[in-house]
C-alpha positions in Angstrom: 8.4 35.0 -6.0 9.1 34.2 -9.6 5.4 34.0 -10.5 4.7 37.3 -8.8 7.5 38.9 -10.9 6.1 37.3 -14.0 2.7 38.6 -13.1 4.0 42.1 -12.7 5.8 42.0 -16.0 2.7 40.7 -17.7 0.7 43.5 -16.2 3.2 46.0 -17.5 3.0 44.6 -21.0 -0.8 44.8 -20.8 -0.7 48.4 -19.6 1.8 49.3 -22.3 -0.4 47.9 -25.1 -3.6 49.4 -23.6 -2.3 52.9 -22.9 1.1 53.4 -24.4 2.3 55.4 -21.4 5.9 56.3 -21.4 6.2 55.5 -17.7 5.1 51.9 -18.4 7.5 51.6 -21.3 10.3 52.9 -19.1 9.5 50.4 -16.4 9.8 47.6 -19.0 13.1 49.0 -20.2 14.4 49.0 -16.6 13.2 45.5 -16.2 15.0 44.2 -19.3 18.1 46.5 -19.2 20.2 43.9 -17.4 19.6 41.5 -20.4 20.5 44.3 -22.8 23.7 45.0 -20.9 24.6 41.3 -21.1 24.2 41.5 -24.9 26.4 44.6 -24.9 29.0 42.8 -22.9 29.1 39.9 -25.3 29.5 42.3 -28.3 32.2 44.3 -26.5 34.1 41.1 -25.7 34.2 40.4 -29.5 35.1 43.9 -30.5 37.3 45.0 -27.6 40.1 45.9 -30.0 38.1 49.0 -30.9 39.2 50.5 -27.6 36.6 52.5 -25.8 33.6 50.7 -27.3 31.9 49.6 -24.1 29.8 52.7 -23.8 28.9 52.5 -27.5 27.9 48.9 -27.1 25.8 49.6 -24.0 24.1 52.6 -25.7 23.3 50.6 -28.8 21.9 47.7 -26.7 19.6 50.0 -24.7 18.4 51.9 -27.8 17.7 48.5 -29.4 15.7 47.5 -26.3 13.7 50.7 -26.5 12.9 50.0 -30.1 12.0 46.4 -29.4 9.6 47.4 -26.6 7.9 50.0 -28.9 7.4 47.3 -31.6 6.6 44.3 -29.5 3.2 42.7 -30.1 1.7 40.3 -27.6 -0.2 37.2 -28.8 -3.5 38.8 -27.9 -2.6 41.9 -30.0 -1.7 39.7 -32.9 -5.0 37.9 -32.6 -6.8 41.2 -32.8 -4.9 42.2 -35.9 -5.7 38.9 -37.7 
């Protein structure tokens, strides 16, 4: 099952780089959002003294994820640029 999931994610990345469709970008964000929330949790644990920072940490992590997906270049894309 893991290889099927990896194949699906690879296909999403290829579609994103070929067409830059928002629906594909959003699918990638949904796929990686649990990871972004784990990062947000780790940051929140370190800054919990700020009070209601959980939502801010989560929002920042998801915005960072969106920006990362927008900027990400695959190896094949890098090869084309070089």
